[in-house]
Backbone as XML, in Angstrom:
<?xml version="1.0"?>
<chain id="A" units="angstrom">
  <residue number="1" name="GLN">
    <atom name="N" x="0.840" y="-0.759" z="0.181"/>
    <atom name="CA" x="0.076" y="-0.094" z="0.187"/>
    <atom name="C" x="0.819" y="1.314" z="0.097"/>
  </residue>
  <residue number="2" name="ALA">
    <atom name="N" x="0.729" y="2.304" z="-0.660"/>
    <atom name="CA" x="1.335" y="3.695" z="-0.648"/>
    <atom name="C" x="0.529" y="5.067" z="0.548"/>
  </residue>
  <residue number="3" name="ASP">
    <atom name="N" x="1.434" y="4.821" z="1.342"/>
    <atom name="CA" x="1.014" y="5.909" z="2.488"/>
    <atom name="C" x="1.644" y="7.005" z="2.198"/>
  </residue>
  <residue number="4" name="ALA">
    <atom name="N" x="0.670" y="8.423" z="2.345"/>
    <atom name="CA" x="1.431" y="9.575" z="2.200"/>
    <atom name="C" x="2.854" y="9.562" z="3.229"/>
  </residue>
  <residue number="5" name="PRO">
    <atom name="N" x="3.992" y="10.579" z="2.615"/>
    <atom name="CA" x="4.777" y="10.899" z="3.027"/>
    <atom name="C" x="5.142" y="10.944" z="4.601"/>
  </residue>
  <residue number="6" name="ALA">
    <atom name="N" x="3.710" y="12.018" z="4.786"/>
    <atom name="CA" x="3.592" y="12.644" z="6.010"/>
    <atom name="C" x="2.797" y="11.370" z="7.189"/>
  </residue>
  <residue number="7" name="THR">
    <atom name="N" x="2.197" y="10.567" z="6.295"/>
    <atom name="CA" x="1.653" y="9.489" z="7.354"/>
    <atom name="C" x="2.717" y="8.808" z="8.509"/>
  </residue>
  <residue number="8" name="ARG">
    <atom name="N" x="2.197" y="8.869" z="9.829"/>
    <atom name="CA" x="3.161" y="8.422" z="10.850"/>
    <atom name="C" x="3.222" y="7.080" z="10.953"/>
  </residue>
  <residue number="9" name="VAL">
    <atom name="N" x="4.355" y="6.640" z="11.476"/>
    <atom name="CA" x="4.753" y="5.074" z="11.426"/>
    <atom name="C" x="5.465" y="5.163" z="13.122"/>
  </residue>
  <residue number="10" name="LYS">
    <atom name="N" x="4.953" y="3.841" z="13.515"/>
    <atom name="CA" x="5.572" y="3.694" z="14.910"/>
    <atom name="C" x="6.535" y="2.395" z="14.896"/>
  </residue>
  <residue number="11" name="LEU">
    <atom name="N" x="7.357" y="2.680" z="15.771"/>
    <atom name="CA" x="8.520" y="1.057" z="15.117"/>
    <atom name="C" x="8.796" y="1.129" z="16.548"/>
  </residue>
  <residue number="12" name="ASN">
    <atom name="N" x="8.981" y="-0.414" z="17.080"/>
    <atom name="CA" x="9.927" y="-0.945" z="17.856"/>
    <atom name="C" x="10.872" y="-1.904" z="17.260"/>
  </residue>
  <residue number="13" name="VAL">
    <atom name="N" x="12.072" y="-1.429" z="17.722"/>
    <atom name="CA" x="13.071" y="-1.628" z="17.373"/>
    <atom name="C" x="13.703" y="-2.754" z="18.164"/>
  </residue>
  <residue number="14" name="GLY">
    <atom name="N" x="14.288" y="-3.551" z="18.388"/>
    <atom name="CA" x="14.727" y="-4.500" z="19.613"/>
    <atom name="C" x="14.506" y="-3.670" z="20.648"/>
  </residue>
  <residue number="15" name="GLY">
    <atom name="N" x="13.197" y="-3.663" z="20.767"/>
    <atom name="CA" x="12.518" y="-3.213" z="22.036"/>
    <atom name="C" x="12.635" y="-1.612" z="22.608"/>
  </residue>
  <residue number="16" name="ARG">
    <atom name="N" x="12.947" y="-0.700" z="21.837"/>
    <atom name="CA" x="13.158" y="0.539" z="21.740"/>
    <atom name="C" x="11.934" y="1.331" z="20.562"/>
  </residue>
  <residue number="17" name="HIS">
    <atom name="N" x="11.394" y="2.303" z="21.264"/>
    <atom name="CA" x="9.804" y="2.698" z="20.291"/>
    <atom name="C" x="10.473" y="3.727" z="19.365"/>
  </residue>
  <residue number="18" name="PHE">
    <atom name="N" x="10.098" y="4.257" z="18.674"/>
    <atom name="CA" x="10.769" y="5.324" z="17.105"/>
    <atom name="C" x="9.020" y="5.961" z="16.801"/>
  </residue>
  <residue number="19" name="GLU">
    <atom name="N" x="9.350" y="7.074" z="16.276"/>
    <atom name="CA" x="7.866" y="7.362" z="15.837"/>
    <atom name="C" x="8.245" y="8.593" z="14.998"/>
  </residue>
  <residue number="20" name="THR">
    <atom name="N" x="7.993" y="8.118" z="13.476"/>
    <atom name="CA" x="8.444" y="8.628" z="11.969"/>
    <atom name="C" x="7.892" y="9.005" z="11.401"/>
  </residue>
  <residue number="21" name="THR">
    <atom name="N" x="7.558" y="9.375" z="10.130"/>
    <atom name="CA" x="7.097" y="9.509" z="9.365"/>
    <atom name="C" x="7.621" y="8.557" z="7.963"/>
  </residue>
  <residue number="22" name="VAL">
    <atom name="N" x="6.122" y="8.228" z="6.755"/>
    <atom name="CA" x="6.695" y="7.609" z="5.694"/>
    <atom name="C" x="7.735" y="8.243" z="5.246"/>
  </residue>
  <residue number="23" name="GLY">
    <atom name="N" x="8.018" y="9.314" z="5.134"/>
    <atom name="CA" x="8.948" y="10.283" z="3.762"/>
    <atom name="C" x="9.774" y="10.011" z="4.435"/>
  </residue>
  <residue number="24" name="THR">
    <atom name="N" x="10.296" y="10.250" z="5.538"/>
    <atom name="CA" x="11.585" y="9.746" z="6.502"/>
    <atom name="C" x="12.063" y="8.400" z="6.167"/>
  </residue>
  <residue number="25" name="LEU">
    <atom name="N" x="11.134" y="7.658" z="6.372"/>
    <atom name="CA" x="11.693" y="6.340" z="6.035"/>
    <atom name="C" x="11.857" y="6.051" z="4.683"/>
  </residue>
  <residue number="26" name="THR">
    <atom name="N" x="11.377" y="6.117" z="3.658"/>
    <atom name="CA" x="11.546" y="5.418" z="2.521"/>
    <atom name="C" x="12.597" y="7.331" z="1.698"/>
  </residue>
  <residue number="27" name="ARG">
    <atom name="N" x="13.037" y="7.933" z="2.524"/>
    <atom name="CA" x="13.758" y="8.895" z="1.753"/>
    <atom name="C" x="15.746" y="8.239" z="1.297"/>
  </residue>
  <residue number="28" name="GLY">
    <atom name="N" x="15.648" y="6.932" z="1.791"/>
    <atom name="CA" x="16.776" y="5.968" z="0.878"/>
    <atom name="C" x="16.178" y="6.042" z="-0.321"/>
  </residue>
  <residue number="29" name="GLY">
    <atom name="N" x="14.968" y="5.695" z="-0.916"/>
    <atom name="CA" x="14.509" y="5.414" z="-2.172"/>
    <atom name="C" x="13.768" y="4.661" z="-1.912"/>
  </residue>
  <residue number="30" name="ALA">
    <atom name="N" x="12.747" y="3.779" z="-3.070"/>
    <atom name="CA" x="12.566" y="2.633" z="-3.181"/>
    <atom name="C" x="12.675" y="1.053" z="-2.833"/>
  </residue>
  <residue number="31" name="GLN">
    <atom name="N" x="14.494" y="1.173" z="-2.692"/>
    <atom name="CA" x="15.031" y="0.180" z="-2.934"/>
    <atom name="C" x="15.695" y="-0.495" z="-1.399"/>
  </residue>
  <residue number="32" name="ASN">
    <atom name="N" x="15.218" y="0.486" z="-0.157"/>
    <atom name="CA" x="15.619" y="0.283" z="0.953"/>
    <atom name="C" x="14.427" y="-0.555" z="1.591"/>
  </residue>
  <residue number="33" name="PHE">
    <atom name="N" x="14.913" y="-0.831" z="2.774"/>
    <atom name="CA" x="14.102" y="-1.922" z="3.670"/>
    <atom name="C" x="12.589" y="-1.270" z="4.126"/>
  </residue>
  <residue number="34" name="PHE">
    <atom name="N" x="12.595" y="-0.287" z="4.153"/>
    <atom name="CA" x="11.096" y="0.262" z="4.951"/>
    <atom name="C" x="10.329" y="0.526" z="3.460"/>
  </residue>
  <residue number="35" name="SER">
    <atom name="N" x="10.866" y="0.805" z="2.589"/>
    <atom name="CA" x="10.137" y="1.471" z="1.175"/>
    <atom name="C" x="9.291" y="-0.394" z="1.215"/>
  </residue>
  <residue number="36" name="ALA">
    <atom name="N" x="10.070" y="-1.319" z="1.183"/>
    <atom name="CA" x="9.767" y="-2.545" z="1.011"/>
    <atom name="C" x="8.621" y="-3.114" z="2.226"/>
  </residue>
  <residue number="37" name="LEU">
    <atom name="N" x="8.780" y="-2.671" z="3.209"/>
    <atom name="CA" x="8.274" y="-3.543" z="4.854"/>
    <atom name="C" x="6.918" y="-2.287" z="4.692"/>
  </residue>
  <residue number="38" name="LEU">
    <atom name="N" x="6.614" y="-1.270" z="4.730"/>
    <atom name="CA" x="5.457" y="-0.195" z="4.684"/>
    <atom name="C" x="4.815" y="-0.640" z="3.174"/>
  </residue>
  <residue number="39" name="GLN">
    <atom name="N" x="5.377" y="-1.108" z="2.098"/>
    <atom name="CA" x="4.246" y="-1.697" z="0.785"/>
    <atom name="C" x="3.517" y="-3.261" z="1.458"/>
  </residue>
  <residue number="40" name="HIS">
    <atom name="N" x="3.809" y="-3.773" z="2.277"/>
    <atom name="CA" x="3.195" y="-5.014" z="2.260"/>
    <atom name="C" x="2.565" y="-4.763" z="4.451"/>
  </residue>
  <residue number="41" name="ALA">
    <atom name="N" x="2.859" y="-4.161" z="5.147"/>
    <atom name="CA" x="3.057" y="-3.840" z="6.457"/>
    <atom name="C" x="1.197" y="-3.393" z="6.183"/>
  </residue>
  <residue number="42" name="GLU">
    <atom name="N" x="0.435" y="-3.877" z="7.175"/>
    <atom name="CA" x="-0.922" y="-3.665" z="7.281"/>
    <atom name="C" x="-0.804" y="-2.138" z="8.321"/>
  </residue>
  <residue number="43" name="ARG">
    <atom name="N" x="-1.848" y="-1.350" z="7.936"/>
    <atom name="CA" x="-2.083" y="-0.140" z="8.391"/>
    <atom name="C" x="-2.593" y="-0.367" z="10.031"/>
  </residue>
  <residue number="44" name="SER">
    <atom name="N" x="-1.907" y="0.059" z="11.151"/>
    <atom name="CA" x="-2.246" y="-0.383" z="12.641"/>
    <atom name="C" x="-1.651" y="0.707" z="13.327"/>
  </residue>
  <residue number="45" name="GLU">
    <atom name="N" x="-2.169" y="1.065" z="14.141"/>
    <atom name="CA" x="-1.577" y="1.624" z="15.535"/>
    <atom name="C" x="-0.318" y="1.193" z="16.266"/>
  </residue>
  <residue number="46" name="GLU">
    <atom name="N" x="-0.493" y="-0.270" z="16.170"/>
    <atom name="CA" x="0.445" y="-0.756" z="17.017"/>
    <atom name="C" x="1.907" y="-0.758" z="16.464"/>
  </residue>
  <residue number="47" name="ALA">
    <atom name="N" x="2.946" y="-0.595" z="16.829"/>
    <atom name="CA" x="4.168" y="-0.454" z="16.152"/>
    <atom name="C" x="5.081" y="-1.529" z="15.577"/>
  </residue>
  <residue number="48" name="LEU">
    <atom name="N" x="5.172" y="-1.752" z="14.371"/>
    <atom name="CA" x="5.981" y="-2.101" z="13.658"/>
    <atom name="C" x="7.204" y="-3.206" z="14.656"/>
  </residue>
  <residue number="49" name="PHE">
    <atom name="N" x="7.137" y="-4.403" z="14.365"/>
    <atom name="CA" x="8.649" y="-4.178" z="15.546"/>
    <atom name="C" x="9.582" y="-5.148" z="14.322"/>
  </residue>
  <residue number="50" name="ILE">
    <atom name="N" x="10.827" y="-4.551" z="14.591"/>
    <atom name="CA" x="11.489" y="-5.041" z="13.730"/>
    <atom name="C" x="12.690" y="-5.835" z="14.657"/>
  </residue>
  <residue number="51" name="ASP">
    <atom name="N" x="12.875" y="-7.027" z="14.125"/>
    <atom name="CA" x="14.294" y="-7.514" z="15.751"/>
    <atom name="C" x="15.477" y="-7.114" z="14.993"/>
  </residue>
  <residue number="52" name="ARG">
    <atom name="N" x="15.963" y="-6.490" z="15.472"/>
    <atom name="CA" x="17.277" y="-5.832" z="15.335"/>
    <atom name="C" x="17.744" y="-4.470" z="16.293"/>
  </residue>
  <residue number="53" name="ASP">
    <atom name="N" x="19.078" y="-4.032" z="16.300"/>
    <atom name="CA" x="19.664" y="-3.333" z="17.651"/>
    <atom name="C" x="18.903" y="-1.898" z="17.494"/>
  </residue>
  <residue number="54" name="GLY">
    <atom name="N" x="18.281" y="-2.157" z="18.332"/>
    <atom name="CA" x="17.705" y="-0.490" z="18.406"/>
    <atom name="C" x="18.267" y="1.055" z="18.904"/>
  </residue>
  <residue number="55" name="GLU">
    <atom name="N" x="19.475" y="0.418" z="19.457"/>
    <atom name="CA" x="20.496" y="1.361" z="19.590"/>
    <atom name="C" x="21.281" y="1.994" z="18.781"/>
  </residue>
  <residue number="56" name="THR">
    <atom name="N" x="21.823" y="1.138" z="17.732"/>
    <atom name="CA" x="22.374" y="1.623" z="16.300"/>
    <atom name="C" x="21.097" y="1.934" z="15.252"/>
  </residue>
  <residue number="57" name="PHE">
    <atom name="N" x="19.767" y="2.366" z="15.382"/>
    <atom name="CA" x="18.886" y="2.742" z="14.877"/>
    <atom name="C" x="18.244" y="3.702" z="14.649"/>
  </residue>
  <residue number="58" name="GLY">
    <atom name="N" x="18.535" y="4.693" z="15.879"/>
    <atom name="CA" x="18.595" y="5.771" z="16.506"/>
    <atom name="C" x="19.250" y="7.006" z="15.618"/>
  </residue>
  <residue number="59" name="PRO">
    <atom name="N" x="20.357" y="6.362" z="15.510"/>
    <atom name="CA" x="21.812" y="7.236" z="14.541"/>
    <atom name="C" x="21.491" y="7.009" z="13.310"/>
  </residue>
  <residue number="60" name="LEU">
    <atom name="N" x="20.717" y="5.915" z="12.549"/>
    <atom name="CA" x="20.279" y="5.764" z="11.425"/>
    <atom name="C" x="19.041" y="6.646" z="11.132"/>
  </residue>
  <residue number="61" name="LEU">
    <atom name="N" x="17.812" y="6.350" z="11.731"/>
    <atom name="CA" x="16.742" y="7.457" z="12.079"/>
    <atom name="C" x="17.048" y="8.403" z="11.765"/>
  </residue>
  <residue number="62" name="ASN">
    <atom name="N" x="17.812" y="9.492" z="12.143"/>
    <atom name="CA" x="18.366" y="10.831" z="12.242"/>
    <atom name="C" x="19.150" y="10.845" z="11.229"/>
  </residue>
  <residue number="63" name="PHE">
    <atom name="N" x="19.910" y="10.008" z="10.696"/>
    <atom name="CA" x="20.305" y="10.935" z="9.221"/>
    <atom name="C" x="19.746" y="10.546" z="8.108"/>
  </residue>
  <residue number="64" name="LEU">
    <atom name="N" x="18.053" y="9.475" z="8.535"/>
    <atom name="CA" x="17.455" y="9.700" z="7.532"/>
    <atom name="C" x="16.956" y="10.906" z="7.278"/>
  </residue>
  <residue number="65" name="ARG">
    <atom name="N" x="16.424" y="11.522" z="8.844"/>
    <atom name="CA" x="15.796" y="12.724" z="8.673"/>
    <atom name="C" x="17.110" y="13.907" z="8.543"/>
  </residue>
  <residue number="66" name="THR">
    <atom name="N" x="18.109" y="13.879" z="8.706"/>
    <atom name="CA" x="18.473" y="15.243" z="8.950"/>
    <atom name="C" x="20.263" y="15.043" z="7.318"/>
  </residue>
  <residue number="67" name="GLY">
    <atom name="N" x="20.596" y="13.646" z="6.779"/>
    <atom name="CA" x="20.976" y="13.721" z="5.953"/>
    <atom name="C" x="23.003" y="13.449" z="6.536"/>
  </residue>
  <residue number="68" name="GLU">
    <atom name="N" x="22.926" y="13.561" z="7.780"/>
    <atom name="CA" x="24.489" y="13.605" z="8.260"/>
    <atom name="C" x="24.308" y="12.647" z="8.979"/>
  </residue>
  <residue number="69" name="LEU">
    <atom name="N" x="25.175" y="11.949" z="9.605"/>
    <atom name="CA" x="25.567" y="10.712" z="10.924"/>
    <atom name="C" x="26.149" y="10.724" z="11.909"/>
  </residue>
  <residue number="70" name="ILE">
    <atom name="N" x="25.651" y="10.865" z="13.138"/>
    <atom name="CA" x="26.061" y="11.298" z="14.042"/>
    <atom name="C" x="26.587" y="9.951" z="15.056"/>
  </residue>
  <residue number="71" name="ILE">
    <atom name="N" x="27.725" y="9.913" z="15.251"/>
    <atom name="CA" x="28.248" y="8.653" z="16.093"/>
    <atom name="C" x="27.917" y="8.598" z="17.595"/>
  </residue>
  <residue number="72" name="PRO">
    <atom name="N" x="27.045" y="8.238" z="18.310"/>
    <atom name="CA" x="26.857" y="8.394" z="19.833"/>
    <atom name="C" x="28.264" y="7.279" z="20.298"/>
  </residue>
  <residue number="73" name="PRO">
    <atom name="N" x="28.482" y="8.556" z="21.806"/>
    <atom name="CA" x="29.166" y="7.001" z="22.167"/>
    <atom name="C" x="28.976" y="5.822" z="22.656"/>
  </residue>
  <residue number="74" name="GLY">
    <atom name="N" x="29.876" y="4.988" z="22.395"/>
    <atom name="CA" x="29.279" y="3.852" z="23.075"/>
    <atom name="C" x="28.789" y="3.159" z="21.464"/>
  </residue>
  <residue number="75" name="VAL">
    <atom name="N" x="28.455" y="3.706" z="20.648"/>
    <atom name="CA" x="28.164" y="2.601" z="18.762"/>
    <atom name="C" x="29.391" y="2.668" z="18.587"/>
  </residue>
  <residue number="76" name="SER">
    <atom name="N" x="29.378" y="1.438" z="17.801"/>
    <atom name="CA" x="30.565" y="1.566" z="17.091"/>
    <atom name="C" x="30.759" y="1.765" z="15.477"/>
  </residue>
  <residue number="77" name="GLU">
    <atom name="N" x="31.143" y="2.809" z="14.500"/>
    <atom name="CA" x="30.756" y="3.065" z="13.443"/>
    <atom name="C" x="30.557" y="1.717" z="12.412"/>
  </residue>
  <residue number="78" name="THR">
    <atom name="N" x="31.365" y="0.605" z="12.743"/>
    <atom name="CA" x="31.003" y="-0.765" z="11.955"/>
    <atom name="C" x="29.949" y="-1.152" z="12.527"/>
  </residue>
  <residue number="79" name="SER">
    <atom name="N" x="29.369" y="-1.221" z="13.792"/>
    <atom name="CA" x="27.838" y="-1.708" z="13.692"/>
    <atom name="C" x="26.680" y="-0.709" z="12.953"/>
  </residue>
  <residue number="80" name="LEU">
    <atom name="N" x="27.329" y="0.725" z="13.227"/>
    <atom name="CA" x="26.248" y="1.514" z="12.248"/>
    <atom name="C" x="26.282" y="0.884" z="10.650"/>
  </residue>
  <residue number="81" name="ARG">
    <atom name="N" x="27.703" y="0.826" z="9.956"/>
    <atom name="CA" x="27.331" y="0.513" z="9.221"/>
    <atom name="C" x="27.070" y="-0.705" z="8.646"/>
  </residue>
  <residue number="82" name="LEU">
    <atom name="N" x="26.939" y="-1.660" z="9.469"/>
    <atom name="CA" x="26.457" y="-3.210" z="9.259"/>
    <atom name="C" x="24.621" y="-3.025" z="9.695"/>
  </residue>
  <residue number="83" name="GLU">
    <atom name="N" x="24.262" y="-2.243" z="10.198"/>
    <atom name="CA" x="22.780" y="-2.156" z="10.336"/>
    <atom name="C" x="22.255" y="-0.957" z="9.251"/>
  </residue>
  <residue number="84" name="ALA">
    <atom name="N" x="23.271" y="-0.647" z="8.827"/>
    <atom name="CA" x="22.554" y="0.332" z="7.457"/>
    <atom name="C" x="22.529" y="-0.231" z="6.242"/>
  </residue>
  <residue number="85" name="ASP">
    <atom name="N" x="23.391" y="-1.123" z="6.205"/>
    <atom name="CA" x="23.560" y="-2.283" z="4.868"/>
    <atom name="C" x="22.424" y="-3.162" z="4.943"/>
  </residue>
  <residue number="86" name="TYR">
    <atom name="N" x="22.104" y="-3.615" z="6.553"/>
    <atom name="CA" x="20.719" y="-4.440" z="7.206"/>
    <atom name="C" x="19.511" y="-3.366" z="5.998"/>
  </residue>
  <residue number="87" name="TYR">
    <atom name="N" x="19.597" y="-1.782" z="6.512"/>
    <atom name="CA" x="18.293" y="-1.765" z="5.652"/>
    <atom name="C" x="18.211" y="-0.915" z="4.818"/>
  </residue>
  <residue number="88" name="CYS">
    <atom name="N" x="19.586" y="-1.388" z="3.941"/>
    <atom name="CA" x="20.075" y="-0.769" z="2.598"/>
    <atom name="C" x="19.705" y="0.862" z="2.215"/>
  </residue>
  <residue number="89" name="ILE">
    <atom name="N" x="20.316" y="1.446" z="3.635"/>
    <atom name="CA" x="20.438" y="3.081" z="3.697"/>
    <atom name="C" x="22.012" y="3.014" z="3.038"/>
  </residue>
  <residue number="90" name="ALA">
    <atom name="N" x="22.457" y="4.106" z="1.716"/>
    <atom name="CA" x="23.683" y="4.307" z="1.948"/>
    <atom name="C" x="23.979" y="5.572" z="2.514"/>
  </residue>
  <residue number="91" name="LEU">
    <atom name="N" x="25.282" y="5.352" z="3.006"/>
    <atom name="CA" x="25.530" y="6.022" z="4.152"/>
    <atom name="C" x="27.405" y="6.684" z="3.560"/>
  </residue>
  <residue number="92" name="ARG">
    <atom name="N" x="26.922" y="8.057" z="3.727"/>
    <atom name="CA" x="28.438" y="8.903" z="3.212"/>
    <atom name="C" x="29.263" y="8.735" z="4.378"/>
  </residue>
  <residue number="93" name="ARG">
    <atom name="N" x="30.486" y="8.711" z="4.104"/>
    <atom name="CA" x="31.395" y="8.513" z="5.427"/>
    <atom name="C" x="31.492" y="9.663" z="6.753"/>
  </residue>
  <residue number="94" name="PRO">
    <atom name="N" x="31.460" y="9.220" z="7.432"/>
    <atom name="CA" x="30.852" y="10.370" z="8.723"/>
    <atom name="C" x="31.693" y="11.032" z="8.777"/>
  </residue>
  <residue number="95" name="GLY">
    <atom name="N" x="31.939" y="12.713" z="9.550"/>
    <atom name="CA" x="32.698" y="13.587" z="10.138"/>
    <atom name="C" x="33.117" y="12.676" z="11.318"/>
  </residue>
  <residue number="96" name="LYS">
    <atom name="N" x="33.856" y="13.599" z="12.390"/>
    <atom name="CA" x="34.288" y="12.406" z="13.297"/>
    <atom name="C" x="32.702" y="12.901" z="14.333"/>
  </residue>
  <residue number="97" name="THR">
    <atom name="N" x="33.042" y="12.180" z="15.529"/>
    <atom name="CA" x="31.996" y="11.673" z="16.454"/>
    <atom name="C" x="31.136" y="12.901" z="16.980"/>
  </residue>
  <residue number="98" name="ARG">
    <atom name="N" x="30.271" y="13.426" z="17.062"/>
    <atom name="CA" x="29.947" y="14.192" z="17.951"/>
    <atom name="C" x="28.482" y="14.300" z="18.517"/>
  </residue>
  <residue number="99" name="PRO">
    <atom name="N" x="28.764" y="13.421" z="19.549"/>
    <atom name="CA" x="27.537" y="13.220" z="20.676"/>
    <atom name="C" x="26.508" y="14.455" z="20.902"/>
  </residue>
  <residue number="100" name="SER">
    <atom name="N" x="27.241" y="15.367" z="20.913"/>
    <atom name="CA" x="26.225" y="16.742" z="21.630"/>
    <atom name="C" x="25.911" y="17.594" z="20.900"/>
  </residue>
  <residue number="101" name="ALA">
    <atom name="N" x="26.004" y="17.249" z="19.258"/>
    <atom name="CA" x="25.600" y="18.428" z="18.579"/>
    <atom name="C" x="24.155" y="18.482" z="18.264"/>
  </residue>
  <residue number="102" name="PRO">
    <atom name="N" x="23.849" y="20.044" z="18.722"/>
    <atom name="CA" x="22.359" y="19.884" z="18.191"/>
    <atom name="C" x="21.637" y="19.832" z="16.991"/>
  </residue>
  <residue number="103" name="PRO">
    <atom name="N" x="21.107" y="19.398" z="17.037"/>
    <atom name="CA" x="19.742" y="19.098" z="15.984"/>
    <atom name="C" x="20.122" y="19.597" z="14.777"/>
  </residue>
  <residue number="104" name="GLN">
    <atom name="N" x="19.448" y="19.630" z="13.538"/>
    <atom name="CA" x="20.056" y="19.839" z="12.555"/>
    <atom name="C" x="18.727" y="20.039" z="12.148"/>
  </residue>
  <residue number="105" name="PRO">
    <atom name="N" x="18.097" y="21.852" z="11.641"/>
    <atom name="CA" x="16.734" y="22.314" z="11.148"/>
    <atom name="C" x="16.286" y="21.116" z="10.063"/>
  </residue>
  <residue number="106" name="THR">
    <atom name="N" x="15.068" y="20.424" z="10.185"/>
    <atom name="CA" x="14.541" y="19.739" z="8.602"/>
    <atom name="C" x="13.137" y="20.195" z="8.647"/>
  </residue>
  <residue number="107" name="LYS">
    <atom name="N" x="12.857" y="19.938" z="7.456"/>
    <atom name="CA" x="11.694" y="20.409" z="7.031"/>
    <atom name="C" x="10.708" y="19.223" z="6.084"/>
  </residue>
  <residue number="108" name="THR">
    <atom name="N" x="9.347" y="19.404" z="6.742"/>
    <atom name="CA" x="8.717" y="18.398" z="5.723"/>
    <atom name="C" x="7.418" y="18.559" z="4.891"/>
  </residue>
  <residue number="109" name="ASP">
    <atom name="N" x="7.177" y="17.890" z="3.962"/>
    <atom name="CA" x="5.651" y="18.579" z="3.397"/>
    <atom name="C" x="4.293" y="19.089" z="4.289"/>
  </residue>
  <residue number="110" name="ALA">
    <atom name="N" x="4.709" y="18.067" z="5.342"/>
    <atom name="CA" x="3.228" y="17.881" z="6.390"/>
    <atom name="C" x="3.994" y="19.114" z="7.167"/>
  </residue>
  <residue number="111" name="HIS">
    <atom name="N" x="5.050" y="19.403" z="7.521"/>
    <atom name="CA" x="5.325" y="20.014" z="9.112"/>
    <atom name="C" x="6.683" y="21.154" z="8.582"/>
  </residue>
  <residue number="112" name="PRO">
    <atom name="N" x="6.082" y="22.026" z="7.814"/>
    <atom name="CA" x="7.221" y="22.586" z="7.583"/>
    <atom name="C" x="7.671" y="23.497" z="8.850"/>
  </residue>
  <residue number="113" name="ASN">
    <atom name="N" x="9.295" y="23.881" z="9.009"/>
    <atom name="CA" x="10.225" y="24.128" z="10.219"/>
    <atom name="C" x="9.870" y="26.080" z="10.447"/>
  </residue>
  <residue number="114" name="PRO">
    <atom name="N" x="8.927" y="26.702" z="10.710"/>
    <atom name="CA" x="8.841" y="27.872" z="11.190"/>
    <atom name="C" x="10.353" y="28.722" z="11.459"/>
  </residue>
  <residue number="115" name="PHE">
    <atom name="N" x="11.185" y="27.919" z="11.903"/>
    <atom name="CA" x="12.344" y="28.624" z="12.037"/>
    <atom name="C" x="13.644" y="28.665" z="11.640"/>
  </residue>
  <residue number="116" name="ARG">
    <atom name="N" x="13.524" y="27.827" z="10.566"/>
    <atom name="CA" x="14.342" y="27.640" z="9.710"/>
    <atom name="C" x="14.816" y="28.700" z="8.896"/>
  </residue>
  <residue number="117" name="ALA">
    <atom name="N" x="14.403" y="29.721" z="8.738"/>
    <atom name="CA" x="15.075" y="31.192" z="8.050"/>
    <atom name="C" x="16.016" y="32.013" z="9.382"/>
  </residue>
  <residue number="118" name="GLN">
    <atom name="N" x="15.195" y="31.908" z="10.443"/>
    <atom name="CA" x="15.918" y="32.762" z="11.313"/>
    <atom name="C" x="17.353" y="31.873" z="11.740"/>
  </residue>
  <residue number="119" name="LEU">
    <atom name="N" x="17.445" y="30.621" z="11.865"/>
    <atom name="CA" x="18.581" y="29.670" z="11.680"/>
    <atom name="C" x="19.562" y="30.021" z="10.959"/>
  </residue>
  <residue number="120" name="ALA">
    <atom name="N" x="19.315" y="30.253" z="10.108"/>
    <atom name="CA" x="19.826" y="29.931" z="8.350"/>
    <atom name="C" x="20.311" y="31.766" z="9.039"/>
  </residue>
  <residue number="121" name="SER">
    <atom name="N" x="19.743" y="32.502" z="9.591"/>
    <atom name="CA" x="20.407" y="33.833" z="9.653"/>
    <atom name="C" x="21.294" y="33.868" z="10.863"/>
  </residue>
  <residue number="122" name="ALA">
    <atom name="N" x="20.810" y="33.126" z="11.678"/>
    <atom name="CA" x="22.356" y="33.078" z="12.599"/>
    <atom name="C" x="23.281" y="32.651" z="12.409"/>
  </residue>
  <residue number="123" name="ARG">
    <atom name="N" x="23.317" y="31.396" z="11.446"/>
    <atom name="CA" x="24.334" y="31.059" z="11.533"/>
    <atom name="C" x="25.500" y="31.636" z="10.552"/>
  </residue>
  <residue number="124" name="ALA">
    <atom name="N" x="24.774" y="32.397" z="9.880"/>
    <atom name="CA" x="25.643" y="33.751" z="8.607"/>
    <atom name="C" x="26.373" y="34.364" z="9.269"/>
  </residue>
  <residue number="125" name="ARG">
    <atom name="N" x="25.536" y="35.000" z="10.983"/>
    <atom name="CA" x="26.184" y="35.891" z="11.481"/>
    <atom name="C" x="27.209" y="35.042" z="12.026"/>
  </residue>
  <residue number="126" name="GLN">
    <atom name="N" x="27.513" y="34.097" z="12.684"/>
    <atom name="CA" x="28.610" y="33.657" z="13.294"/>
    <atom name="C" x="30.182" y="33.574" z="12.653"/>
  </residue>
</chain>
């Protein structure tokens, strides 16, 4: 089934719960794990269970949201790359680990970020 990009999706990855949108999960293209999963999943309020490591899924979900891979302390780059391969997410080479980096502004069709212009202006002044 084809859901709208703004449709919310609940996931339970290895016991950790996440909520995101179809658009974020399918940002990697039609060939990624989530495109196939969502195409065949029944619509439900229940979280879709994925029997993988939730600790490494969080940074991958943030990568899909922002396009930047930030490796948190205690998570190895190797394990992130293995999980990314499983989900068919193509990662670019990450920069240095930045566990306390502030979140990057994002924009989706359904939820425009009203602070985007202000953030860009503030960065330009720095």
